N, C-alpha and C positions, 0 to 999 in steps of 0.2 A: 703252235704256240698261241698263248692267250693274246687277245687283242687288248692293247693298253689304251685306256681312255685318258686323254689329257686331263690334268688336274683342274683346269678352269672349267671344263665341261661337267665334271662330276659334282661339283658343289652347286652349280646352278640348276641342276635337275633334281627337284624334290618331287617325290611321288604326289600324284594328284590328290589322293585321299588325305594326306597330311595337310596339304594346303587348305582343303575344305574344313577339316577339323579345327585348324588354327583360326579360321574366320568365324566359325560357329562359337568356339570358346571365347574369342575376343568379344563377340556380340553379347553373349550371356554375362560376361564380366561387366560390360558397359551397362547392361540392363540392371544388374545387381547393384552397381554403384549408384545409378540414378534412383533406384528404389530406396537405398540407404539414405540418400540425400532428402528424398521426399519424407520418409519416416522421421528423420532428424528435424526437419523443418516443422512438421506437424507437432512433434513433441515440444519444440521451442515455442510455437504459437500457443499451445495449450497451457504450458507453464506460465508464459507471459500474461495470459488472460486470468489465470487462477491466482497467481502470486506476483503481481507486478512490482511489489516492493523488493523482491529479490534482485531485480535489475535496476533499481533506483527509479522506477516509474511511478506515477501517481495512479491511484485507483480511479475508475470512471465515476462520474457524478452519481449514477444510480447506486453503485456499490458503496460509495461514501455515505450517501443518504441512508442506505439500508443499515450501515454500521452505526450511524447516529441514532436511527430509530431503535435498533437493538439495545444500545446503551441507555437510551431514555426509558425503554421498557424495563430494563434491569433496575435502574435507579427508582423507577416508579413502584417497584415491589418493595422497596426499602423505605420510601418516604412519599408523602402526598405531593404531587407536582401540579403546577398550574396547568389547566387543560385548555385555556383560551389562547395559548401562544406556543410556538416552537422555540426551544432554547437555542442560543448560540453555543456551540461546543468547541472546546479547544483541549489539546493535550499538553501537559507539562513536559517540556523538553529538557529543561535544566533547573531542577529544584534548588540547587545551591544558590542560584541568582535571586531567588525570591524568598528564601528562608527568613529574611529579616521582616517580611510582611506577616502580620498576625494571621491572615487567612491561610497562608501557605506554610506555616511553621511545621506542620506534620506532613507536608506534601512530599511525594517521591516522583522520580521520573516515570512517565507513563500514566500518572493519575489524570483523570478527566475532569474538566471544569464545565459545568452547565450554567449558563447565565440566562435568567429570565428577566428581560428588560422591563416589561409591564409590571410584573410582580416585584421587581427590584430585589431579586434573590439570586445568590450565587451558591452553587453546590460543588464541593470538591469530592469526587468519587474515586475510590481505589478499585479498579477492575480486577486486579490480581486476587484481592481478598474479598471482593464483592461487598464492600462496606462504604458507608458515607463517612468521610473524614472530617468535613467541616461544612457548615451552612451559615451564611451571613447575609445581611442586607447589603445591597450594592448601591452606590451613588452614581447617577447618570446626570450629566449636565442638561440644560434646557433644550439645546439643539439636537439632542439624541446622539451626539458624538461620544463614542466610548473610547477613552484613551488610557493606555497603560504601557509601561516599559516591560511588562511581564513577558519572558521568553517562552511562548507557547507555540506549538505546531498545530495547524488547523487541519483536521481530518475531513472537513467538508466545506462546500461553498456556502453553507448556512452559518458559517462562523465569521464573526467580525472581530475587530480588536477587542481584547478582553479588558474589562474594567478592573480597577484595583478595589476589591471589597473593603469597605470601611467598617469600623466597629459600631458606628451610629448611622441611622438612616437620615437622608437629607429630607428636609420638609417637602411635602408634596405641594405642587402649585395649584 
């Protein structure tokens, strides 16, 4: 007769080869999982550095300054710009709030305002169509404070509050 093995003994005895294969398979799955996490993290870091605005982050100061310089270069091809100063730059974020001001009557969201305080000149530039929309003299009070309720987003640290361009120049001191 056949020798009967009790049920409790048969399930606990797994061949030695299967146990080793299971450990090796588990090891490779763990390594693959860690590899996928590292690749995903690297991709996330790369995208965050290249397109921080996708995650609601600000660009670095160097990237923002490079963007300002590129904008100034594009505008400089369309109109003569003052060379003795760097402009304050801002982006129109809500054109509907400034449509009642003469300077912004043709402004659209995304247009860029360059303000040259020494030259007392404001330039409204449309980057989508690569054209100058408006150029007007700007009034700045004596203590060099520029004030305006204009809703503009600042793309750089070189940007101050934006003045409200006026139709007439203020007398020079």
